[in-house]
C-alpha positions, 0 to 999 in steps of 0.5 A, spaced: 779 278 750 779 284 745 776 283 738 782 288 736 787 283 737 791 280 732 790 272 732 797 272 736 795 276 742 788 273 742 792 266 743 797 269 747 803 266 743 809 270 740 808 274 734 812 269 729 812 263 724 815 258 729 809 255 734 808 250 738 802 246 736 800 243 743 800 250 745 795 252 740 791 246 741 791 247 748 789 255 748 784 254 742 780 249 747 781 254 753 779 260 749 773 256 746 771 253 753 771 261 755 766 264 749 762 258 749 755 261 748 752 256 753 756 259 758 752 265 757 745 262 756 742 265 763 745 272 760 740 272 755 740 271 747 744 278 746 750 275 750 749 268 747 750 272 740 756 275 742 759 269 745 757 266 738 761 272 735 767 270 739 767 263 738 767 264 730 773 269 731 777 264 735 776 259 730 778 263 725 785 265 728 786 258 730 785 256 723 790 261 721 795 259 726 795 252 726 797 252 718 804 254 717 802 256 710 796 261 713 800 263 718 806 266 714 801 269 710 797 273 716 804 275 719 807 277 712 800 281 711 801 284 719 808 286 717 806 290 711 808 285 705 801 282 703 801 276 699 797 278 693 797 271 690 791 273 686 795 278 682 802 277 683 804 270 680 811 272 678 816 267 681 823 266 679 825 262 673 828 257 676 822 255 681 818 256 675 822 251 671 822 246 677 814 247 676 814 245 669 819 239 670 814 237 676 808 237 672 811 233 666 813 228 670 806 228 674 803 227 666 808 221 665 807 218 672 803 211 670 804 208 677 804 209 684 812 208 684 812 214 680 808 218 684 811 216 690 817 219 688 814 225 686 811 225 693 818 225 696 820 231 691 814 235 694 815 233 701 822 236 701 821 242 697 815 243 702 820 242 708 825 246 705 820 252 704 818 252 711 825 252 713 826 258 709 820 262 712 822 260 719 829 264 717 826 269 713 821 271 718 823 269 725 830 271 724 832 276 718 824 279 719 825 280 711 817 280 709 817 281 703 822 276 701 818 271 706 812 273 701 815 270 695 816 264 699 809 263 701 807 264 694 812 259 692 809 254 698 802 255 695 804 252 688 807 246 691 801 245 696 797 246 689 802 241 686 801 236 692 794 236 691 794 235 684 799 228 686 794 226 691 788 227 685 793 222 680 794 217 686 786 217 686 785 216 679 790 210 679 786 207 684 780 206 681 
């Protein structure tokens, strides 16, 4: 293992958006087994600290690789298209209109049926965004457009969270 490796190299998987979750899970377990600090108990505290650092590095990589949003963001950044979500919130007008309509629908939602309909819309939008990311990253290698799609997916994820919160409010 090399600390300079990117997450894909570390896990021995292709540097692409499409990943096999079962393969990632299995590789994570293997890597954690290799780096577990208890394996280095006989070698002293310094070896255990290094093993702990490796364990943290493996977990961080796993968290990025298993989550499609984090993985897409990471791929964009690796390929010179940082997401810059903190200072780049520019989105196409049609997307912003959709977000406004969803927000109004969420504000007006008074029962579970209305929230379920919003859940369905959000799920469909998320699936479309993920499909777009697969095409933009794996097929077209257009990381600038992929970065914009990642920002859109971040909006969608935030809205999905707000829908979940409204579900909880109605349940009380």
